[in-house]
C-alpha positions as CSV (number, residue, x, y, z in Angstrom):
1,X,0.0,-0.1,-0.2
2,X,1.4,3.8,-1.1
3,X,2.9,5.3,2.1
4,X,-0.4,8.2,1.7
5,X,-2.8,5.5,1.6
6,X,-1.3,3.7,5.0
7,X,-1.4,7.4,6.6
8,X,-4.9,8.0,5.3
9,X,-6.1,4.3,7.0
10,X,-4.3,5.3,10.3
11,X,-6.2,8.8,10.5
12,X,-9.8,7.3,9.5
13,X,-8.9,4.6,12.1
14,X,-8.5,7.5,14.6
15,X,-11.9,9.2,12.7
16,X,-14.1,6.2,12.7
17,X,-13.9,4.7,16.1
18,X,-16.9,6.4,17.8
19,X,-18.9,5.3,14.4
20,X,-18.1,1.6,14.4
21,X,-22.0,0.2,14.1
22,X,-23.3,-2.0,17.1
23,X,-24.3,-5.5,15.4
24,X,-26.4,-8.3,16.6
25,X,-23.7,-10.3,15.0
26,X,-20.3,-10.4,14.5
27,X,-19.6,-9.1,11.0
28,X,-16.2,-8.0,9.4
29,X,-14.4,-4.8,10.7
30,X,-14.5,-2.8,7.5
31,X,-18.0,-3.4,7.3
32,X,-19.2,-2.5,11.0
33,X,-16.7,0.8,10.4
34,X,-18.0,2.1,7.0
35,X,-20.0,5.1,7.5
36,X,-20.9,8.2,5.7
37,X,-19.7,11.0,7.0
38,X,-20.0,14.9,5.7
39,X,-16.8,16.3,7.3
40,X,-13.9,15.4,5.0
41,X,-10.4,16.6,5.6
42,X,-9.7,19.7,3.4
43,X,-6.3,19.3,3.0
44,X,-5.8,15.9,1.9
45,X,-5.4,15.3,-2.0
46,X,-6.3,12.3,-4.4
47,X,-5.3,10.6,-7.5
48,X,-6.4,8.3,-9.5
49,X,-4.1,6.0,-8.6
50,X,-5.2,6.3,-4.5
51,X,-8.7,5.5,-5.8
52,X,-7.2,2.3,-7.9
53,X,-8.1,0.0,-5.4
54,X,-11.4,1.0,-5.1
55,X,-12.2,0.9,-9.1
56,X,-10.5,-2.4,-9.1
57,X,-12.7,-4.0,-6.1
58,X,-16.0,-2.2,-8.4
59,X,-14.7,-4.0,-11.6
60,X,-14.5,-7.7,-10.0
61,X,-18.1,-7.2,-8.4
62,X,-20.9,-9.2,-9.3
63,X,-22.6,-8.6,-13.1
64,X,-26.1,-10.3,-14.4
65,X,-24.7,-11.8,-17.6
66,X,-21.4,-10.2,-16.9
67,X,-22.5,-7.1,-18.7
68,X,-20.6,-5.0,-16.1
69,X,-23.1,-1.9,-16.8
70,X,-21.3,0.5,-14.5
71,X,-19.0,3.3,-15.5
72,X,-17.6,6.2,-14.0
73,X,-16.4,10.2,-14.2
74,X,-14.1,11.2,-11.6
75,X,-13.3,14.7,-10.3
76,X,-10.6,16.1,-8.3
77,X,-11.2,18.9,-6.0
78,X,-9.6,21.9,-8.1
79,X,-10.3,20.6,-11.4
80,X,-12.9,21.1,-13.8
81,X,-14.7,18.2,-13.6
82,X,-14.9,18.6,-10.2
83,X,-16.4,22.4,-10.2
84,X,-18.7,21.0,-12.9
85,X,-20.2,18.6,-10.4
86,X,-20.1,20.7,-7.1
87,X,-22.1,23.5,-9.6
88,X,-24.8,20.5,-9.9
89,X,-25.0,20.0,-6.1
90,X,-28.5,20.9,-4.3
91,X,-29.2,21.7,-0.5
92,X,-27.3,21.1,2.3
93,X,-25.1,18.8,-0.4
94,X,-23.5,22.0,-1.7
95,X,-21.9,22.9,2.2
96,X,-20.2,19.9,2.9
97,X,-19.4,17.9,-0.1
98,X,-16.8,20.4,-1.8
99,X,-14.5,19.7,1.0
100,X,-14.4,16.0,-0.1
101,X,-11.2,15.2,-2.0
102,X,-12.7,13.8,-5.0
103,X,-16.2,14.0,-6.6
104,X,-17.1,10.3,-8.4
105,X,-20.2,10.5,-10.6
106,X,-21.5,6.8,-11.1
107,X,-23.5,5.8,-14.2
108,X,-25.2,2.8,-15.8
109,X,-25.6,1.6,-19.1
110,X,-29.5,0.6,-19.4
111,X,-29.2,-1.7,-22.7
112,X,-27.6,-4.7,-23.6
113,X,-25.3,-5.4,-26.5
114,X,-28.7,-6.5,-28.4
115,X,-30.2,-3.0,-28.0
116,X,-32.6,-4.4,-24.9
117,X,-33.5,-2.9,-21.8
118,X,-31.4,-4.1,-18.9
119,X,-32.8,-4.5,-16.2
120,X,-30.0,-5.2,-14.0
121,X,-28.2,-2.3,-14.5
122,X,-29.1,-0.4,-11.8
123,X,-28.6,-3.2,-9.7
124,X,-25.3,-4.1,-10.6
125,X,-24.1,-0.5,-10.4
126,X,-25.5,-0.6,-6.8
127,X,-23.0,-3.4,-6.0
128,X,-20.3,-1.8,-8.3
129,X,-20.6,1.1,-5.9
130,X,-21.1,-1.3,-2.8
131,X,-17.4,-3.1,-3.6
132,X,-16.1,0.5,-4.1
133,X,-17.2,1.8,-1.2
134,X,-16.0,-0.9,1.4
135,X,-12.4,-1.0,-0.5
136,X,-12.0,2.6,-0.1
137,X,-13.2,2.2,3.6
138,X,-10.4,-0.3,4.1
139,X,-8.1,1.8,2.4
140,X,-8.8,4.7,4.6
141,X,-11.2,6.5,2.8
142,X,-14.6,7.4,3.2
143,X,-17.5,7.5,0.8
144,X,-20.6,9.5,1.0
145,X,-23.2,8.3,-1.8
146,X,-25.7,11.2,-2.8
147,X,-28.8,12.1,-4.6
148,X,-29.2,15.5,-4.0
149,X,-28.0,16.9,-7.8
150,X,-29.1,18.4,-10.7
151,X,-29.4,15.6,-13.3
152,X,-30.2,17.4,-16.0
153,X,-27.6,19.7,-15.8
154,X,-24.6,17.1,-14.7
155,X,-25.6,15.0,-17.6
156,X,-25.3,18.1,-19.9
157,X,-22.1,19.3,-18.5
158,X,-20.2,15.7,-18.3
159,X,-22.2,14.8,-22.0
160,X,-23.7,11.5,-21.0
161,X,-25.8,10.4,-23.4
162,X,-28.5,7.6,-23.9
163,X,-28.4,4.7,-23.1
164,X,-25.8,5.6,-20.1
165,X,-27.7,7.4,-17.4
166,X,-26.4,9.0,-14.3
167,X,-27.5,7.5,-10.9
168,X,-25.8,9.0,-8.1
169,X,-22.5,11.0,-6.6
170,X,-19.9,10.0,-4.3
171,X,-18.1,12.0,-2.6
172,X,-14.3,10.5,-1.4
173,X,-11.8,11.1,0.7
174,X,-10.5,10.7,4.7
175,X,-12.9,11.8,7.0
176,X,-12.4,15.3,8.7
177,X,-13.5,17.5,11.8
178,X,-17.3,17.6,12.6
179,X,-16.4,20.8,13.9
180,X,-16.0,22.1,10.1
181,X,-19.6,21.7,9.7
182,X,-22.5,23.7,10.3
183,X,-24.2,23.4,13.7
184,X,-27.2,21.3,12.1
185,X,-24.7,18.9,10.2
186,X,-22.3,18.7,13.1
187,X,-25.6,17.6,15.4
188,X,-26.1,14.4,12.5
189,X,-22.5,13.5,12.2
190,X,-22.1,12.8,15.9
191,X,-25.7,11.3,16.3
192,X,-25.9,7.8,17.4
193,X,-25.9,5.2,14.0
194,X,-29.4,3.5,13.7
195,X,-30.6,0.8,11.9
196,X,-33.8,-1.9,11.6
197,X,-33.2,-4.7,13.8
198,X,-32.4,-7.6,11.4
199,X,-36.0,-9.6,12.5
200,X,-37.6,-6.3,11.2
201,X,-36.7,-7.1,7.2
202,X,-35.7,-11.0,7.2
203,X,-38.8,-13.3,7.9
């Protein structure tokens, strides 16, 4: 692992210590520690090489008929792509997401090679993003997935054409200090993590 990523792992382990999920059954540490912060380390910068392991994990995620309908567009803080993505963020996302080291647009191909509708396209993209987020977590990077953006403007800005379809935006980077957030966001950041009990959704 690159020295920078080793340093990020150490930083992230400290940052997420109080955000570890309280689970009813034992699960992998990386799964229990995965969460979606809004506070990112504004001094951290990333390169495509730093995100390489996460994209490699996405590459090997399950895919119906091996169609692999996912693709991604990456903007790093300070470049034109990043700024184009930021310009489309809506609501409170516009206040914290620009502090992430990278913004990743997730895209799926809605058609098969024969031109039929790929009913598994979004499902497969979701699996790829899940693999991405877990590998990123293992490498000391947090991922916050967002749906709050102007999809039409972003589609035009990035030149995404049918049958490709933008689905979400990911904020990626090492977690930061909640004190950098507004009072409302900091309160949400520090609130206890909650989930339904397994018995509520398994029968």
